[in-house]
C-alpha positions, 0 to 999 in steps of 0.5 A: 401713499404717504401712509404707507411711506410712514408705515415702511419707516416705522416698520425699518426702525423696528427692525434696526432696534431688532438688530440693536438687541442681537448686537447685544445678544451676540456680545452676551454671548461672546462675553460668557455674560449669559444671566443678561440673556433672558432679559435680551430674549424678552426683547427679542420676543417683543421686537419679533411680536412688534415686527409681526404687527406691522408687517400685517399692518403694511399689508393691509394698507397695502391692500387699501391701495389696490396692491396685493398682499405680500412682497409682490404688493410690497414690491409694486406698491413701492414702484409706485410710489416713487423714489422715496417709497423705493428708497423707503423699502429697499432700506426695510428690506436690507435690514431684514436680510441683515437681522436674519443673518444675524440671528442665524449667527446668534443661534449658530452661537447658542447651539455651540455653546449648548453643544460644548455644555452638554459635551462637558456634562457627558464627561463629568457624568462619566466621570463622577463614579470614577474620580468624585464621591458624594462630597464632592471631593476626589476618591482615593485609592485604598491604601493610596496615602492621605488626602493632604491637598484635598483637607 
């Protein structure tokens, strides 16, 4: 049981680290620092892979202790392990709920930025023929005078 307790704490720590990365991701998007997002996405991927690995290891530990895999087996193992195990399991679950919520929030932010960008592109594409020439300078109507400000 001590091995499972240590494992639950390791798993909770990994999720807590994931929460930190989600926080940095939200700050980057809110601050418009989109150049940081590629590195953050890489960190998220590594942590998600690690969390999946830890989940499999926990289920193997549960099975070795005679508990079924999955949430029901983890609940039963935590109950059988006493107060420290129950506290560790509760902390892990709380971090998981928080991480899911923050990940969904960040996903909403991504889609909001994507929607804005798509709308801006549609506007520019629709307006491009009316206003801009191949040189990027706004077209003037014939006989509309010289372009003093545009050069």
